[in-house]
C-alpha positions as CSV (number, residue, x, y, z in Angstrom):
1,X,-12.2,14.4,1.4
2,X,-12.3,10.9,2.5
3,X,-14.2,8.1,1.0
4,X,-15.6,5.8,3.6
5,X,-14.5,2.2,3.0
6,X,-12.0,3.3,0.5
7,X,-8.4,1.7,0.4
8,X,-5.6,4.0,1.5
9,X,-2.8,1.6,1.4
10,X,-1.7,-1.7,-0.4
11,X,-0.5,-4.6,1.6
12,X,3.2,-5.2,0.8
13,X,4.1,-8.1,-1.4
14,X,7.3,-10.1,-1.5
15,X,10.1,-9.4,-3.9
16,X,10.7,-12.2,-6.3
17,X,13.5,-12.9,-8.7
18,X,12.5,-12.4,-12.3
19,X,13.0,-16.2,-12.9
20,X,10.2,-16.8,-10.4
21,X,7.7,-14.6,-12.0
22,X,4.7,-16.5,-13.5
23,X,1.9,-15.3,-15.6
24,X,-0.5,-15.1,-12.7
25,X,1.6,-12.7,-10.8
26,X,1.3,-8.9,-11.0
27,X,4.4,-7.1,-12.5
28,X,5.9,-4.3,-10.5
29,X,5.0,-1.8,-13.3
30,X,1.4,-2.9,-13.2
31,X,1.2,-2.7,-9.6
32,X,2.8,0.8,-9.4
33,X,0.5,2.0,-12.3
34,X,-2.5,0.7,-10.2
35,X,-1.4,2.5,-7.0
36,X,-0.9,5.7,-9.0
37,X,-4.3,5.4,-10.5
38,X,-5.9,5.2,-7.0
39,X,-4.5,8.4,-5.7
40,X,-0.8,7.5,-5.3
41,X,-1.3,4.6,-2.8
42,X,2.1,3.8,-1.3
43,X,3.8,0.8,-3.0
44,X,6.4,-1.3,-1.3
45,X,8.3,-4.3,-2.3
46,X,9.1,-6.3,0.7
47,X,11.0,-9.3,2.0
48,X,10.5,-10.5,5.5
49,X,13.3,-13.1,5.0
50,X,15.8,-10.3,3.9
51,X,14.3,-7.7,6.2
52,X,13.8,-5.4,3.2
53,X,11.1,-2.5,3.6
54,X,8.9,-4.5,6.1
55,X,9.3,-1.8,8.8
56,X,8.9,1.1,6.3
57,X,5.7,-0.5,4.8
58,X,4.3,-1.0,8.2
59,X,5.0,2.5,9.4
60,X,3.5,4.0,6.3
61,X,0.4,1.9,6.5
62,X,-0.1,2.7,10.1
63,X,0.4,6.4,9.6
64,X,-2.0,6.6,6.7
65,X,-4.6,4.7,8.7
66,X,-4.3,7.0,11.6
67,X,-4.4,10.1,9.4
68,X,-7.5,8.8,7.5
69,X,-9.2,8.1,10.9
70,X,-8.5,11.5,12.1
71,X,-9.7,13.1,8.8
72,X,-12.9,11.0,9.1
73,X,-13.5,12.1,12.7
74,X,-13.1,15.8,11.6
75,X,-15.7,15.4,8.9
76,X,-18.4,13.8,11.1
77,X,-21.2,16.3,11.7
78,X,-22.1,17.1,15.2
């Protein structure tokens, strides 16, 4: 069952060293807990500078968006 307008992915965020974390940033544990509470939304830590997980995150987001679109099209009454 799809929910119109619901988030099915989380935009990747940059990896940071622990020394760079500030109180205003979300911890990995908190972000992962939130993703799990929203139906296991994919969570990625990415670094464009280091080329870490950028392509995997994009591929997953694109795949999930296409899948959600297909599910919504199937649920549209004729």
